[in-house]
C-alpha positions in Angstrom: 2.6 -9.9 -24.6 0.8 -6.7 -24.0 0.5 -6.9 -20.1 3.8 -6.8 -18.2 4.6 -7.1 -14.5 5.7 -3.5 -14.6 2.3 -2.3 -15.9 0.6 -4.5 -13.3 2.7 -2.8 -10.6 1.6 0.6 -12.0 -2.1 -0.4 -11.8 -1.6 -1.8 -8.3 0.0 1.5 -7.2 -2.7 3.7 -8.6 -5.4 1.7 -6.9 -3.6 1.5 -3.6 -2.6 5.2 -3.4 -5.8 6.6 -5.0 -4.3 8.7 -7.8 -1.7 8.8 -10.6 0.4 11.4 -8.7 0.5 9.5 -5.5 1.3 6.3 -7.3 4.1 8.0 -9.2 5.6 9.3 -6.0 5.5 5.7 -4.5 7.1 4.3 -7.6 9.7 7.2 -7.9 8.4 8.1 -11.4 6.7 11.1 -12.8 2.9 11.1 -13.2 3.2 11.6 -16.9 5.0 8.4 -17.3 2.3 6.5 -15.5 -0.4 8.1 -17.6 1.4 7.3 -20.8 1.9 3.7 -19.7 -1.8 3.2 -18.9 -2.9 4.9 -22.1 -0.7 2.6 -24.2 -2.0 -0.4 -22.4 -5.6 0.7 -23.0 -4.7 1.3 -26.7 -3.0 -2.1 -27.0 -5.9 -4.0 -25.4 -8.6 -1.7 -27.0 -10.2 -1.6 -23.6 -10.8 1.2 -21.2 -9.6 0.4 -17.8 -10.4 3.6 -15.9 -13.4 5.9 -15.6 -12.0 9.4 -15.6 -13.6 12.5 -14.2 -11.4 15.5 -14.2 -8.2 14.6 -12.5 -9.7 11.6 -10.8 -9.4 8.2 -12.3 -10.9 5.0 -10.8 -10.7 1.5 -12.2 -13.8 0.4 -14.0 -15.1 -3.2 -14.0 -12.6 -4.3 -16.6 -9.7 -2.6 -14.9 -10.7 -4.1 -11.6 -10.8 -7.6 -13.0 -7.4 -7.2 -14.6 -5.9 -5.9 -11.4 -7.3 -8.6 -9.2 -5.9 -11.3 -11.5 -2.7 -9.4 -11.9 -2.0 -9.2 -8.1 -1.9 -13.0 -8.1 0.9 -12.7 -10.8 2.8 -10.0 -8.9 2.7 -12.1 -5.7 3.9 -15.1 -7.6 6.8 -13.2 -9.2 7.8 -11.8 -5.8 7.7 -15.2 -4.3 9.9 -16.6 -7.1 12.5 -13.8 -6.4 12.5 -14.6 -2.8 12.7 -18.3 -3.2 15.7 -18.0 -5.6 17.5 -15.9 -3.0 16.7 -18.4 -0.2 17.9 -21.4 -2.4 21.1 -19.6 -3.2 22.1 -18.4 0.3 19.6 -19.6 2.8 19.0 -16.1 3.8 16.0 -13.9 2.6 16.7 -10.7 0.8 14.1 -9.1 2.9 12.0 -10.2 5.9 8.7 -8.5 6.3 7.4 -8.3 9.9 3.9 -7.0 10.7 3.0 -5.9 14.2 -0.5 -5.8 15.5 -1.6 -2.5 17.2 -1.3 -4.2 20.6 2.5 -4.4 20.3 4.4 -1.1 20.3 7.0 -1.1 17.6 9.7 0.2 19.9 9.6 -3.1 21.8 10.8 -5.0 18.8 13.8 -2.7 18.2 16.2 -4.5 20.6 15.6 -7.7 18.8 16.2 -6.1 15.4 19.4 -4.5 16.9 20.6 -8.0 17.9 19.9 -9.3 14.4 22.0 -6.6 12.7 24.7 -6.9 15.3 25.0 -10.6 14.4 26.0 -9.4 10.9 23.0 -10.8 9.0 22.5 -9.1 5.6 18.7 -9.6 5.3 16.8 -6.3 5.1 14.0 -5.9 7.6 10.6 -4.2 6.7 8.4 -3.3 9.5 4.6 -2.8 9.1 1.5 -2.4 11.2 -1.7 -4.4 10.9 -4.9 -4.5 12.9 -7.2 -7.3 14.1 -7.8 -9.7 11.2 -5.3 -7.7 9.0 -2.4 -9.5 10.8 -3.7 -12.9 9.4 -4.7 -11.3 6.1 -1.1 -10.0 5.7 0.3 -13.5 5.8 -2.5 -15.0 3.6 -2.1 -12.2 1.0 1.7 -12.3 1.1 2.2 -8.8 2.6 4.2 -10.3 5.6 6.4 -13.3 6.4 6.0 -12.9 10.2 3.4 -11.2 12.3 3.6 -10.5 16.0 0.4 -10.0 18.0 -2.2 -11.7 15.7 -5.4 -11.9 17.6 -7.8 -14.7 17.9 -8.0 -17.9 15.9 -5.8 -18.5 12.8 -7.9 -18.7 9.6 -8.1 -22.0 7.7 -5.4 -21.4 5.2 -2.6 -23.6 4.2 1.0 -22.5 4.6 0.5 -20.7 7.9 1.7 -21.6 11.3 1.4 -19.9 14.7 2.1 -20.1 18.4 0.6 -18.2 21.3 2.3 -14.9 22.4 0.1 -14.1 25.3 -3.4 -13.1 26.5 -4.9 -9.8 27.4 -8.1 -8.4 28.8 -8.4 -4.9 27.5 -9.8 -2.3 29.9 -12.8 -0.2 29.1 -12.1 3.4 29.8 -13.4 7.0 29.1 -12.1 10.4 29.5 -12.4 11.9 33.0 -14.9 14.5 31.6 -16.9 12.0 29.6 -20.6 11.6 30.6 -20.0 8.0 31.7 -17.1 8.8 33.9 -19.4 9.3 36.9 -21.4 6.1 36.4 -21.7 4.1 39.6 -21.5 0.3 39.3 -21.6 -1.8 36.2 -22.6 -0.1 33.0 -25.2 -2.1 31.0 -24.7 -2.7 27.3 -27.8 -0.6 26.5 -26.0 2.4 28.1 -22.7 1.8 26.4 -24.5 1.6 23.1 -25.7 5.2 23.5 -22.1 6.5 23.3 -19.6 6.6 20.5 -16.9 3.9 20.4 -13.4 4.6 19.2 -12.0 1.6 17.4 -8.9 0.9 15.2 -9.9 0.0 11.7 -9.2 -3.6 10.7 -6.6 -3.7 7.9 -7.8 -6.8 6.1 -7.8 -6.7 2.3 -8.8 -10.2 1.4 -10.0 -12.0 4.5 -13.1 -11.0 6.2 -12.6 -8.0 8.6 -12.9 -8.6 12.4 -14.2 -6.3 15.1 -13.9 -6.4 19.0 -15.9 -4.8 21.7 -18.6 -3.2 19.6 -22.3 -3.2 20.2 -24.9 -3.3 17.4 -26.0 0.2 16.3 -23.3 2.0 18.1 -21.7 5.1 16.6 -18.1 4.5 15.6 -15.0 6.6 15.2 -12.3 4.6 13.4 -8.7 5.6 13.9 -5.5 4.1 12.4 -3.5 3.0 15.5 -3.5 2.4 19.2 -1.9 5.7 20.3 -4.5 7.7 18.1 -7.3 5.7 19.8 -6.0 6.6 23.2 -5.7 10.2 22.3 -9.2 10.2 20.9 -10.6 8.7 24.1 -8.6 11.1 26.4 -10.1 14.0 24.3 -13.6 12.6 25.2 -14.5 11.6 21.6 -15.7 8.1 22.7 -15.4 5.0 24.8 -13.3 2.1 24.1 -11.0 -0.7 25.3 -7.2 -0.1 25.7 -4.3 -2.3 26.9 -2.9 -1.9 30.3 0.4 -0.4 29.1 -1.5 2.6 27.9 -4.3 2.8 30.5 -2.4 2.7 33.7 -0.3 5.9 33.3 -3.4 7.8 32.0 -5.6 6.7 34.9 -2.8 7.7 37.3 -2.6 11.1 35.6 -6.4 11.6 35.9 -7.0 11.7 32.2 -8.9 8.4 31.9 -11.3 6.6 34.1 -12.0 2.9 34.0 -15.5 1.6 33.7 -17.0 -1.7 34.8 -19.2 -3.3 32.1 -22.1 -5.3 33.1 -20.9 -7.9 30.6 -17.1 -8.5 31.1 -14.9 -8.3 28.1 -13.5 -11.4 26.4 -10.0 -12.6 27.2 -8.1 -12.2 23.9 -5.3 -14.4 22.9 -2.4 -13.0 20.7 -0.1 -15.0 18.5 3.2 -15.1 16.6 2.4 -16.3 13.1 4.4 -16.9 10.0 4.4 -18.2 6.5 5.6 -21.8 7.0 6.6 -22.8 3.5 10.4 -22.7 2.9 11.3 -20.9 6.1 14.5 -18.9 5.5 17.3 -18.5 7.9 16.3 -14.9 8.9 12.7 -15.9 9.7 14.1 -18.9 11.7 16.4 -16.6 13.6 13.5 -14.4 14.7 11.3 -17.5 15.5 14.1 -18.9 17.7 14.6 -15.6 19.5 10.9 -15.2 20.0 10.7 -18.5 21.7 12.8 -17.2 24.6 11.0 -16.2 27.7 12.8 -12.9 28.1 11.9 -11.8 24.6 8.2 -12.7 25.1 8.1 -10.9 28.4 9.5 -7.7 26.8 7.0 -7.8 24.0 3.9 -8.5 26.2 4.5 -6.3 29.3 1.4 -4.5 30.2 -0.9 -6.7 28.1 
């Protein structure tokens, strides 16, 4: 067989990281080894997989098709490894937890501390997702558990969820922003004239979601909630932020809250997980996250 899982991992890393050198660093290999492996695969298949221009190499149509099908194989192989471990011990080798941007990572650390203190050997991997990216992480097998998934669960089998809480984000601008002195409710037509700062949805397979945007509005996309807050404090745009960020900044005089003519939607947030063959580590977290004090610690300031 000319195509191995290792070669598929190489193609996946090159595509995700954007270059042979970045992929090599992620895989802890030297770039020349990756170049040699790809060249040999192209020779064995008698097919070019990359379009090369100088140092830049991007997957062509044939390479993209191979990788898209290959990712299904990689996910299947990873699931087999996890399932064997669960069957043998009941405990997962690794539990992948993804947090939505609404939930600060430091709020989960006491829970992880208690998990380690109980002597469980499962390794924990924390990641961040945004909007539909939380659901996408489950559907695409990037996560086993997500905390803070917003909105409705997609129609996918093998997923389960329960509500974490609700939040109405507050529309704020910098104290020196042109809208800061607006009196009364701000109509949507006026909001649309000003740049919005948003966190980019991290979906890779499911359709991306957006929240609080007006058609035709200029957009600055940022990677996380704290960067979004910093951009708004700098006067780079308007946007909605959670109460746990807004209140100290308003008190310090750096942000001003606006009243929109059309009130924002109340958003619901969820804990969601891959429900097939739930291992003991995932069940431990689900049990803990069912306790009121744990939920209160996670959702304070929503």
